N, CA, C and O atoms as CSV, one atom per row, in Angstrom:
chain,resi,resn,atom,element,x,y,z
A,1,MET,N,N,0.851,-1.175,0.000
A,1,MET,CA,C,0.000,0.000,0.000
A,1,MET,C,C,0.899,1.241,0.000
A,1,MET,O,O,1.865,1.320,0.758
A,2,SER,N,N,0.574,2.178,-0.836
A,2,SER,CA,C,1.405,3.382,-0.956
A,2,SER,C,C,1.109,4.362,0.176
A,2,SER,O,O,0.076,4.284,0.842
A,3,ASP,N,N,2.033,5.273,0.369
A,3,ASP,CA,C,1.833,6.326,1.369
A,3,ASP,C,C,0.604,7.158,1.025
A,3,ASP,O,O,-0.147,7.574,1.907
A,4,ARG,N,N,0.413,7.391,-0.258
A,4,ARG,CA,C,-0.743,8.191,-0.683
A,4,ARG,C,C,-2.048,7.492,-0.314
A,4,ARG,O,O,-2.981,8.128,0.176
A,5,THR,N,N,-2.110,6.191,-0.549
A,5,THR,CA,C,-3.317,5.426,-0.222
A,5,THR,C,C,-3.595,5.493,1.270
A,5,THR,O,O,-4.729,5.727,1.687
A,6,ARG,N,N,-2.554,5.287,2.075
A,6,ARG,CA,C,-2.716,5.363,3.536
A,6,ARG,C,C,-3.205,6.748,3.969
A,6,ARG,O,O,-4.057,6.871,4.849
A,7,LYS,N,N,-2.661,7.770,3.346
A,7,LYS,CA,C,-3.042,9.138,3.681
A,7,LYS,C,C,-4.513,9.392,3.321
A,7,LYS,O,O,-5.253,9.999,4.095
A,8,VAL,N,N,-4.923,8.923,2.146
A,8,VAL,CA,C,-6.317,9.089,1.717
A,8,VAL,C,C,-7.239,8.329,2.679
A,8,VAL,O,O,-8.276,8.856,3.082
A,9,GLU,N,N,-6.870,7.101,3.048
A,9,GLU,CA,C,-7.694,6.318,3.978
A,9,GLU,C,C,-7.851,7.036,5.314
A,9,GLU,O,O,-8.947,7.098,5.871
A,10,SER,N,N,-6.762,7.568,5.815
A,10,SER,CA,C,-6.800,8.281,7.089
A,10,SER,C,C,-7.693,9.519,6.996
A,10,SER,O,O,-8.490,9.794,7.893
A,11,GLN,N,N,-7.547,10.248,5.911
A,11,GLN,CA,C,-8.339,11.458,5.706
A,11,GLN,C,C,-9.827,11.112,5.586
A,11,GLN,O,O,-10.672,11.787,6.173
A,12,LEU,N,N,-10.140,10.069,4.831
A,12,LEU,CA,C,-11.534,9.664,4.667
A,12,LEU,C,C,-12.122,9.199,5.990
A,12,LEU,O,O,-13.268,9.521,6.304
A,13,LYS,N,N,-11.354,8.447,6.767
A,13,LYS,CA,C,-11.853,7.977,8.066
A,13,LYS,C,C,-12.218,9.165,8.948
A,13,LYS,O,O,-13.259,9.158,9.605
A,14,GLU,N,N,-11.372,10.171,8.962
A,14,GLU,CA,C,-11.631,11.356,9.787
A,14,GLU,C,C,-12.881,12.097,9.303
A,14,GLU,O,O,-13.749,12.445,10.104
A,15,ILE,N,N,-12.969,12.332,8.012
A,15,ILE,CA,C,-14.102,13.084,7.458
A,15,ILE,C,C,-15.403,12.328,7.657
A,15,ILE,O,O,-16.385,12.895,8.136
A,16,VAL,N,N,-15.419,11.049,7.290
A,16,VAL,CA,C,-16.648,10.260,7.408
A,16,VAL,C,C,-17.035,10.134,8.882
A,16,VAL,O,O,-18.214,10.229,9.223
A,17,GLY,N,N,-16.050,9.921,9.755
A,17,GLY,CA,C,-16.336,9.826,11.179
A,17,GLY,C,C,-16.999,11.079,11.718
A,17,GLY,O,O,-17.947,11.002,12.500
A,18,GLU,N,N,-16.495,12.239,11.297
A,18,GLU,CA,C,-17.094,13.508,11.718
A,18,GLU,C,C,-18.507,13.657,11.167
A,18,GLU,O,O,-19.417,14.078,11.882
A,19,GLU,N,N,-18.685,13.314,9.905
A,19,GLU,CA,C,-20.008,13.431,9.282
A,19,GLU,C,C,-21.033,12.531,9.969
A,19,GLU,O,O,-22.177,12.934,10.181
A,20,VAL,N,N,-20.626,11.328,10.312
A,20,VAL,CA,C,-21.540,10.383,10.966
A,20,VAL,C,C,-22.017,10.950,12.305
A,20,VAL,O,O,-23.175,10.769,12.679
A,21,THR,N,N,-21.130,11.632,13.021
A,21,THR,CA,C,-21.528,12.157,14.336
A,21,THR,C,C,-22.531,13.300,14.240
A,21,THR,O,O,-23.266,13.547,15.195
A,22,ILE,N,N,-22.580,14.002,13.114
A,22,ILE,CA,C,-23.514,15.133,13.012
A,22,ILE,C,C,-24.810,14.781,12.283
A,22,ILE,O,O,-25.693,15.630,12.154
A,23,LEU,N,N,-24.935,13.548,11.807
A,23,LEU,CA,C,-26.178,13.139,11.160
A,23,LEU,C,C,-27.297,13.079,12.194
A,23,LEU,O,O,-27.075,12.660,13.330
A,24,SER,N,N,-28.472,13.489,11.809
A,24,SER,CA,C,-29.592,13.501,12.750
A,24,SER,C,C,-30.443,12.235,12.670
A,24,SER,O,O,-31.398,12.084,13.432
A,25,ASP,N,N,-30.110,11.337,11.768
A,25,ASP,CA,C,-30.872,10.094,11.606
A,25,ASP,C,C,-30.781,9.272,12.894
A,25,ASP,O,O,-29.681,8.900,13.301
A,26,PRO,N,N,-31.905,8.982,13.539
A,26,PRO,CA,C,-31.875,8.232,14.808
A,26,PRO,C,C,-31.320,6.810,14.667
A,26,PRO,O,O,-30.916,6.206,15.660
A,27,ARG,N,N,-31.299,6.276,13.448
A,27,ARG,CA,C,-30.738,4.936,13.242
A,27,ARG,C,C,-29.219,4.952,13.373
A,27,ARG,O,O,-28.589,3.912,13.567
A,28,ILE,N,N,-28.641,6.147,13.264
A,28,ILE,CA,C,-27.186,6.290,13.264
A,28,ILE,C,C,-26.699,7.074,14.477
A,28,ILE,O,O,-25.707,6.704,15.106
A,29,HIS,N,N,-27.388,8.141,14.797
A,29,HIS,CA,C,-26.916,9.118,15.779
A,29,HIS,C,C,-26.536,8.467,17.114
A,29,HIS,O,O,-27.370,7.881,17.804
A,30,GLY,N,N,-25.267,8.588,17.446
A,30,GLY,CA,C,-24.767,8.079,18.714
A,30,GLY,C,C,-24.550,6.579,18.761
A,30,GLY,O,O,-24.090,6.057,19.777
A,31,LEU,N,N,-24.871,5.873,17.688
A,31,LEU,CA,C,-24.770,4.417,17.689
A,31,LEU,C,C,-23.621,3.892,16.848
A,31,LEU,O,O,-23.145,2.779,17.072
A,32,VAL,N,N,-23.166,4.687,15.875
A,32,VAL,CA,C,-22.202,4.208,14.892
A,32,VAL,C,C,-20.829,4.841,15.110
A,32,VAL,O,O,-20.710,6.046,15.332
A,33,THR,N,N,-19.797,3.998,15.042
A,33,THR,CA,C,-18.420,4.465,15.102
A,33,THR,C,C,-17.700,3.984,13.847
A,33,THR,O,O,-17.740,2.798,13.519
A,34,VAL,N,N,-17.044,4.903,13.149
A,34,VAL,CA,C,-16.249,4.534,11.972
A,34,VAL,C,C,-14.934,3.964,12.489
A,34,VAL,O,O,-14.193,4.639,13.204
A,35,THR,N,N,-14.648,2.711,12.119
A,35,THR,CA,C,-13.456,2.035,12.637
A,35,THR,C,C,-12.309,1.975,11.639
A,35,THR,O,O,-11.161,1.757,12.027
A,36,GLY,N,N,-12.608,2.165,10.359
A,36,GLY,CA,C,-11.547,2.115,9.362
A,36,GLY,C,C,-12.068,2.370,7.970
A,36,GLY,O,O,-13.276,2.348,7.732
A,37,VAL,N,N,-11.151,2.612,7.049
A,37,VAL,CA,C,-11.501,2.832,5.640
A,37,VAL,C,C,-10.449,2.124,4.798
A,37,VAL,O,O,-9.255,2.199,5.087
A,38,ARG,N,N,-10.901,1.436,3.757
A,38,ARG,CA,C,-9.998,0.820,2.778
A,38,ARG,C,C,-10.391,1.344,1.412
A,38,ARG,O,O,-11.536,1.193,0.985
A,39,VAL,N,N,-9.433,1.962,0.724
A,39,VAL,CA,C,-9.706,2.455,-0.629
A,39,VAL,C,C,-9.120,1.492,-1.652
A,39,VAL,O,O,-8.126,0.814,-1.391
A,40,SER,N,N,-9.742,1.447,-2.802
A,40,SER,CA,C,-9.223,0.617,-3.890
A,40,SER,C,C,-7.947,1.255,-4.423
A,40,SER,O,O,-7.745,2.456,-4.249
A,41,PRO,N,N,-7.087,0.480,-5.065
A,41,PRO,CA,C,-5.821,1.026,-5.582
A,41,PRO,C,C,-6.004,2.235,-6.509
A,41,PRO,O,O,-5.154,3.124,-6.550
A,42,ASP,N,N,-7.115,2.263,-7.248
A,42,ASP,CA,C,-7.356,3.395,-8.154
A,42,ASP,C,C,-8.126,4.539,-7.479
A,42,ASP,O,O,-8.459,5.535,-8.121
A,43,LEU,N,N,-8.402,4.386,-6.189
A,43,LEU,CA,C,-9.124,5.373,-5.385
A,43,LEU,C,C,-10.554,5.619,-5.867
A,43,LEU,O,O,-11.153,6.641,-5.531
A,44,ALA,N,N,-11.099,4.697,-6.644
A,44,ALA,CA,C,-12.459,4.866,-7.157
A,44,ALA,C,C,-13.513,4.514,-6.120
A,44,ALA,O,O,-14.597,5.097,-6.116
A,45,THR,N,N,-13.207,3.570,-5.244
A,45,THR,CA,C,-14.163,3.176,-4.215
A,45,THR,C,C,-13.479,3.151,-2.848
A,45,THR,O,O,-12.272,2.939,-2.737
A,46,ALA,N,N,-14.275,3.368,-1.831
A,46,ALA,CA,C,-13.777,3.306,-0.459
A,46,ALA,C,C,-14.783,2.529,0.370
A,46,ALA,O,O,-15.972,2.849,0.386
A,47,THR,N,N,-14.303,1.516,1.052
A,47,THR,CA,C,-15.149,0.757,1.966
A,47,THR,C,C,-14.947,1.333,3.353
A,47,THR,O,O,-13.833,1.361,3.877
A,48,VAL,N,N,-16.042,1.791,3.938
A,48,VAL,CA,C,-16.013,2.375,5.277
A,48,VAL,C,C,-16.502,1.305,6.245
A,48,VAL,O,O,-17.631,0.825,6.136
A,49,PHE,N,N,-15.640,0.935,7.194
A,49,PHE,CA,C,-16.003,-0.062,8.199
A,49,PHE,C,C,-16.515,0.658,9.436
A,49,PHE,O,O,-15.971,1.685,9.841
A,50,TYR,N,N,-17.570,0.106,10.034
A,50,TYR,CA,C,-18.169,0.738,11.204
A,50,TYR,C,C,-18.570,-0.308,12.229
A,50,TYR,O,O,-18.720,-1.489,11.916
A,51,SER,N,N,-18.737,0.152,13.450
A,51,SER,CA,C,-19.249,-0.709,14.510
A,51,SER,C,C,-20.451,-0.014,15.137
A,51,SER,O,O,-20.614,1.201,15.025
A,52,VAL,N,N,-21.281,-0.804,15.794
A,52,VAL,CA,C,-22.462,-0.280,16.478
A,52,VAL,C,C,-22.425,-0.734,17.930
A,52,VAL,O,O,-21.686,-1.652,18.287
A,53,LEU,N,N,-23.229,-0.084,18.760
A,53,LEU,CA,C,-23.242,-0.413,20.179
A,53,LEU,C,C,-23.728,-1.826,20.451
A,53,LEU,O,O,-23.176,-2.528,21.298
A,54,SER,N,N,-24.764,-2.240,19.731
A,54,SER,CA,C,-25.283,-3.586,19.956
A,54,SER,C,C,-25.711,-4.198,18.628
A,54,SER,O,O,-25.962,-3.492,17.651
A,55,GLU,N,N,-25.786,-5.503,18.615
A,55,GLU,CA,C,-26.165,-6.253,17.411
A,55,GLU,C,C,-27.528,-5.809,16.879
A,55,GLU,O,O,-27.762,-5.821,15.670
A,56,GLU,N,N,-28.426,-5.418,17.787
A,56,GLU,CA,C,-29.779,-4.995,17.377
A,56,GLU,C,C,-29.744,-3.715,16.537
A,56,GLU,O,O,-30.659,-3.462,15.754
A,57,ASP,N,N,-28.695,-2.913,16.698
A,57,ASP,CA,C,-28.581,-1.642,15.972
A,57,ASP,C,C,-28.013,-1.805,14.567
A,57,ASP,O,O,-28.018,-0.859,13.779
A,58,LEU,N,N,-27.523,-3.002,14.250
A,58,LEU,CA,C,-26.777,-3.209,13.017
A,58,LEU,C,C,-27.591,-2.920,11.760
A,58,LEU,O,O,-27.123,-2.200,10.878
A,59,GLU,N,N,-28.796,-3.465,11.662
A,59,GLU,CA,C,-29.593,-3.290,10.447
A,59,GLU,C,C,-30.026,-1.835,10.267
A,59,GLU,O,O,-29.971,-1.307,9.156
A,60,GLY,N,N,-30.452,-1.189,11.339
A,60,GLY,CA,C,-30.836,0.218,11.261
A,60,GLY,C,C,-29.668,1.093,10.856
A,60,GLY,O,O,-29.822,2.026,10.068
A,61,ALA,N,N,-28.493,0.786,11.403
A,61,ALA,CA,C,-27.290,1.553,11.062
A,61,ALA,C,C,-26.960,1.389,9.590
A,61,ALA,O,O,-26.625,2.360,8.911
A,62,ARG,N,N,-27.055,0.165,9.097
A,62,ARG,CA,C,-26.774,-0.094,7.678
A,62,ARG,C,C,-27.715,0.738,6.796
A,62,ARG,O,O,-27.277,1.373,5.837
A,63,GLU,N,N,-28.996,0.728,7.127
A,63,GLU,CA,C,-29.978,1.483,6.342
A,63,GLU,C,C,-29.723,2.989,6.429
A,63,GLU,O,O,-29.791,3.701,5.427
A,64,GLY,N,N,-29.432,3.456,7.632
A,64,GLY,CA,C,-29.181,4.879,7.827
A,64,GLY,C,C,-27.943,5.361,7.088
A,64,GLY,O,O,-27.943,6.442,6.498
A,65,LEU,N,N,-26.886,4.550,7.125
A,65,LEU,CA,C,-25.652,4.926,6.425
A,65,LEU,C,C,-25.850,4.926,4.922
A,65,LEU,O,O,-25.356,5.818,4.233
A,66,GLN,N,N,-26.568,3.939,4.405
A,66,GLN,CA,C,-26.845,3.918,2.959
A,66,GLN,C,C,-27.666,5.136,2.563
A,66,GLN,O,O,-27.440,5.730,1.509
A,67,SER,N,N,-28.615,5.502,3.408
A,67,SER,CA,C,-29.460,6.661,3.142
A,67,SER,C,C,-28.641,7.952,3.124
A,67,SER,O,O,-28.925,8.857,2.339
A,68,ALA,N,N,-27.625,8.038,3.989
A,68,ALA,CA,C,-26.805,9.244,4.107
A,68,ALA,C,C,-25.563,9.226,3.220
A,68,ALA,O,O,-24.798,10.191,3.217
A,69,ALA,N,N,-25.352,8.156,2.474
A,69,ALA,CA,C,-24.117,7.989,1.699
A,69,ALA,C,C,-23.850,9.162,0.757
A,69,ALA,O,O,-22.715,9.630,0.667
A,70,GLY,N,N,-24.864,9.640,0.062
A,70,GLY,CA,C,-24.685,10.751,-0.880
A,70,GLY,C,C,-24.227,12.020,-0.178
A,70,GLY,O,O,-23.322,12.713,-0.646
A,71,ARG,N,N,-24.861,12.314,0.947
A,71,ARG,CA,C,-24.483,13.512,1.710
A,71,ARG,C,C,-23.048,13.387,2.221
A,71,ARG,O,O,-22.268,14.334,2.127
A,72,ILE,N,N,-22.704,12.216,2.760
A,72,ILE,CA,C,-21.356,12.004,3.283
A,72,ILE,C,C,-20.331,12.091,2.149
A,72,ILE,O,O,-19.266,12.688,2.307
A,73,GLN,N,N,-20.662,11.492,1.015
A,73,GLN,CA,C,-19.752,11.525,-0.127
A,73,GLN,C,C,-19.556,12.955,-0.618
A,73,GLN,O,O,-18.447,13.328,-1.000
A,74,GLY,N,N,-20.611,13.756,-0.612
A,74,GLY,CA,C,-20.495,15.156,-1.005
A,74,GLY,C,C,-19.549,15.910,-0.077
A,74,GLY,O,O,-18.753,16.736,-0.523
A,75,SER,N,N,-19.643,15.621,1.204
A,75,SER,CA,C,-18.759,16.252,2.171
A,75,SER,C,C,-17.309,15.824,1.945
A,75,SER,O,O,-16.393,16.640,2.039
A,76,VAL,N,N,-17.110,14.549,1.649
A,76,VAL,CA,C,-15.757,14.057,1.340
A,76,VAL,C,C,-15.213,14.798,0.124
A,76,VAL,O,O,-14.053,15.211,0.120
A,77,GLY,N,N,-16.032,14.969,-0.899
A,77,GLY,CA,C,-15.605,15.671,-2.111
A,77,GLY,C,C,-15.200,17.110,-1.843
A,77,GLY,O,O,-14.239,17.610,-2.428
A,78,ARG,N,N,-15.940,17.778,-0.952
A,78,ARG,CA,C,-15.627,19.180,-0.647
A,78,ARG,C,C,-14.363,19.312,0.213
A,78,ARG,O,O,-13.661,20.320,0.134
A,79,GLN,N,N,-14.076,18.302,1.027
A,79,GLN,CA,C,-12.974,18.425,1.992
A,79,GLN,C,C,-11.662,17.771,1.542
A,79,GLN,O,O,-10.657,17.848,2.249
A,80,THR,N,N,-11.669,17.136,0.381
A,80,THR,CA,C,-10.438,16.502,-0.103
A,80,THR,C,C,-10.003,17.159,-1.407
A,80,THR,O,O,-10.766,17.882,-2.048
A,81,ARG,N,N,-8.775,16.890,-1.773
A,81,ARG,CA,C,-8.241,17.435,-3.026
A,81,ARG,C,C,-8.090,16.335,-4.072
A,81,ARG,O,O,-7.164,16.359,-4.882
A,82,LEU,N,N,-8.992,15.391,-4.046
A,82,LEU,CA,C,-8.934,14.292,-5.008
A,82,LEU,C,C,-9.638,14.696,-6.294
A,82,LEU,O,O,-10.631,15.422,-6.270
A,83,LYS,N,N,-9.111,14.216,-7.419
A,83,LYS,CA,C,-9.749,14.514,-8.708
A,83,LYS,C,C,-11.161,13.944,-8.757
A,83,LYS,O,O,-12.096,14.571,-9.255
A,84,ARG,N,N,-11.278,12.733,-8.221
A,84,ARG,CA,C,-12.575,12.049,-8.194
A,84,ARG,C,C,-12.841,11.586,-6.775
A,84,ARG,O,O,-11.959,11.022,-6.127
A,85,THR,N,N,-14.043,11.819,-6.291
A,85,THR,CA,C,-14.399,11.371,-4.950
A,85,THR,C,C,-14.685,9.875,-4.994
A,85,THR,O,O,-15.477,9.426,-5.824
A,86,PRO,N,N,-14.058,9.098,-4.120
A,86,PRO,CA,C,-14.337,7.657,-4.110
A,86,PRO,C,C,-15.809,7.391,-3.779
A,86,PRO,O,O,-16.414,8.088,-2.964
A,87,ARG,N,N,-16.364,6.377,-4.424
A,87,ARG,CA,C,-17.726,5.943,-4.121
A,87,ARG,C,C,-17.677,5.194,-2.795
A,87,ARG,O,O,-16.901,4.250,-2.646
A,88,LEU,N,N,-18.497,5.607,-1.831
A,88,LEU,CA,C,-18.458,5.028,-0.495
A,88,LEU,C,C,-19.369,3.809,-0.370
A,88,LEU,O,O,-20.513,3.811,-0.824
A,89,ARG,N,N,-18.826,2.776,0.255
A,89,ARG,CA,C,-19.597,1.581,0.627
A,89,ARG,C,C,-19.446,1.421,2.128
A,89,ARG,O,O,-18.353,1.615,2.661
A,90,PHE,N,N,-20.506,1.077,2.810
A,90,PHE,CA,C,-20.459,0.912,4.260
A,90,PHE,C,C,-20.635,-0.557,4.615
A,90,PHE,O,O,-21.554,-1.220,4.134
A,91,GLU,N,N,-19.742,-1.054,5.463
A,91,GLU,CA,C,-19.810,-2.450,5.899
A,91,GLU,C,C,-19.490,-2.535,7.382
A,91,GLU,O,O,-18.620,-1.820,7.878
A,92,PRO,N,N,-20.202,-3.420,8.094
A,92,PRO,CA,C,-19.846,-3.630,9.504
A,92,PRO,C,C,-18.405,-4.129,9.597
A,92,PRO,O,O,-17.959,-4.909,8.755
A,93,ASP,N,N,-17.692,-3.685,10.604
A,93,ASP,CA,C,-16.293,-4.068,10.777
A,93,ASP,C,C,-16.216,-5.545,11.163
A,93,ASP,O,O,-16.712,-5.929,12.222
A,94,PRO,N,N,-15.600,-6.380,10.318
A,94,PRO,CA,C,-15.534,-7.814,10.632
A,94,PRO,C,C,-14.681,-8.097,11.866
A,94,PRO,O,O,-14.893,-9.108,12.537
A,95,VAL,N,N,-13.737,-7.239,12.174
A,95,VAL,CA,C,-12.906,-7.442,13.364
A,95,VAL,C,C,-13.775,-7.360,14.622
A,95,VAL,O,O,-13.628,-8.172,15.535
A,96,VAL,N,N,-14.673,-6.384,14.666
A,96,VAL,CA,C,-15.556,-6.221,15.822
A,96,VAL,C,C,-16.458,-7.446,15.952
A,96,VAL,O,O,-16.665,-7.954,17.055
A,97,GLU,N,N,-16.995,-7.922,14.824
A,97,GLU,CA,C,-17.845,-9.112,14.866
A,97,GLU,C,C,-17.062,-10.317,15.370
A,97,GLU,O,O,-17.589,-11.107,16.153
A,98,ASN,N,N,-15.813,-10.472,14.936
A,98,ASN,CA,C,-14.984,-11.589,15.387
A,98,ASN,C,C,-14.692,-11.497,16.876
A,98,ASN,O,O,-14.703,-12.511,17.574
A,99,VAL,N,N,-14.432,-10.301,17.364
A,99,VAL,CA,C,-14.182,-10.116,18.797
A,99,VAL,C,C,-15.429,-10.507,19.591
A,99,VAL,O,O,-15.323,-11.185,20.613
A,100,ASP,N,N,-16.596,-10.089,19.134
A,100,ASP,CA,C,-17.840,-10.453,19.816
A,100,ASP,C,C,-18.022,-11.966,19.846
A,100,ASP,O,O,-18.416,-12.537,20.863
A,101,ARG,N,N,-17.730,-12.605,18.718
A,101,ARG,CA,C,-17.868,-14.063,18.638
A,101,ARG,C,C,-16.904,-14.760,19.607
A,101,ARG,O,O,-17.275,-15.721,20.282
A,102,ILE,N,N,-15.679,-14.270,19.664
A,102,ILE,CA,C,-14.668,-14.844,20.556
A,102,ILE,C,C,-15.066,-14.637,22.011
A,102,ILE,O,O,-14.949,-15.555,22.823
A,103,GLU,N,N,-15.540,-13.427,22.351
A,103,GLU,CA,C,-15.961,-13.161,23.727
A,103,GLU,C,C,-17.113,-14.071,24.142
A,103,GLU,O,O,-17.137,-14.576,25.264
A,104,THR,N,N,-18.067,-14.279,23.237
A,104,THR,CA,C,-19.184,-15.173,23.535
A,104,THR,C,C,-18.694,-16.599,23.749
A,104,THR,O,O,-19.146,-17.280,24.670
A,105,ALA,N,N,-17.775,-17.053,22.905
A,105,ALA,CA,C,-17.236,-18.409,23.045
A,105,ALA,C,C,-16.489,-18.561,24.366
A,105,ALA,O,O,-16.635,-19.576,25.047
A,106,LEU,N,N,-15.690,-17.560,24.733
A,106,LEU,CA,C,-14.953,-17.621,26.000
A,106,LEU,C,C,-15.908,-17.623,27.198
A,106,LEU,O,O,-15.681,-18.328,28.181
A,107,LYS,N,N,-16.960,-16.840,27.105
A,107,LYS,CA,C,-17.954,-16.798,28.185
A,107,LYS,C,C,-18.612,-18.169,28.335
A,107,LYS,O,O,-18.807,-18.658,29.448
A,108,ASP,N,N,-18.952,-18.781,27.200
A,108,ASP,CA,C,-19.560,-20.116,27.240
A,108,ASP,C,C,-18.609,-21.127,27.861
A,108,ASP,O,O,-19.031,-21.981,28.641
A,109,ILE,N,N,-17.330,-21.035,27.520
A,109,ILE,CA,C,-16.328,-21.957,28.070
A,109,ILE,C,C,-16.206,-21.760,29.577
A,109,ILE,O,O,-16.159,-22.729,30.336
A,110,ARG,N,N,-16.154,-20.499,30.004
A,110,ARG,CA,C,-16.054,-20.215,31.441
A,110,ARG,C,C,-17.262,-20.757,32.185
A,110,ARG,O,O,-17.125,-21.375,33.242
A,111,GLU,N,N,-18.452,-20.523,31.629
A,111,GLU,CA,C,-19.681,-20.993,32.292
A,111,GLU,C,C,-19.713,-22.516,32.346
A,111,GLU,O,O,-20.119,-23.089,33.357
A,112,THR,N,N,-19.292,-23.172,31.279
A,112,THR,CA,C,-19.245,-24.634,31.262
A,112,THR,C,C,-18.244,-25.134,32.293
A,112,THR,O,O,-18.510,-26.110,32.994
A,113,GLY,N,N,-17.095,-24.473,32.391
A,113,GLY,CA,C,-16.080,-24.845,33.371
A,113,GLY,C,C,-16.584,-24.674,34.793
A,113,GLY,O,O,-16.300,-25.503,35.657
A,114,GLU,N,N,-17.337,-23.595,35.044
A,114,GLU,CA,C,-17.897,-23.374,36.377
A,114,GLU,C,C,-18.912,-24.449,36.713
A,114,GLU,O,O,-18.960,-24.919,37.850
A,115,ASP,N,N,-19.729,-24.848,35.739
A,115,ASP,CA,C,-20.707,-25.910,35.972
A,115,ASP,C,C,-20.008,-27.214,36.322
A,115,ASP,O,O,-20.463,-27.945,37.202
A,116,ASP,N,N,-18.897,-27.514,35.636
A,116,ASP,CA,C,-18.149,-28.745,35.901
A,116,ASP,C,C,-17.589,-28.746,37.312
A,116,ASP,O,O,-17.586,-29.784,37.974
A,117,HIS,N,N,-17.111,-27.584,37.788
A,117,HIS,CA,C,-16.525,-27.505,39.122
A,117,HIS,C,C,-17.562,-27.625,40.228
A,117,HIS,O,O,-17.244,-28.105,41.316
A,118,THR,N,N,-18.793,-27.201,39.974
A,118,THR,CA,C,-19.815,-27.295,41.011
A,118,THR,C,C,-20.198,-28.748,41.249
A,118,THR,O,O,-20.615,-29.110,42.350
A,119,HIS,N,N,-20.061,-29.573,40.234
A,119,HIS,CA,C,-20.380,-31.002,40.385
A,119,HIS,C,C,-19.286,-31.746,41.108
A,119,HIS,O,O,-19.544,-32.825,41.641
A,120,ASP,N,N,-18.062,-31.218,41.152
A,120,ASP,CA,C,-16.931,-31.872,41.806
A,120,ASP,C,C,-17.050,-31.800,43.314
A,120,ASP,O,O,-16.439,-32.610,44.011
A,121,ARG,N,N,-17.798,-30.878,43.829
A,121,ARG,CA,C,-17.861,-30.657,45.285
A,121,ARG,C,C,-18.671,-31.654,45.958
A,121,ARG,O,O,-18.821,-31.606,47.179
């Protein structure tokens, strides 16, 4: 990955993150955190990764972000010096989902272990 690509990703993460915080859509407001951005090598598209407070908020956040994509993209275009504004795609951050899955598995293991120890007494 080039320095330019990293710089664009960092800039987009900051801009999109700020825009998300000022959106008034209740499906998004206060629930969504931008966790990262990956741009394509040609800078034509940018995938914005986000996390939500709870699993129940995920679908509403997805809908709200898609609804606001044009406005957010317009803001990115005004605040960057790119010839072409990357087309934004929003996806839940897979790292956050994996962490949740791991935490649930560890909790299940701990609870199973505690149940086994109560029978030993």
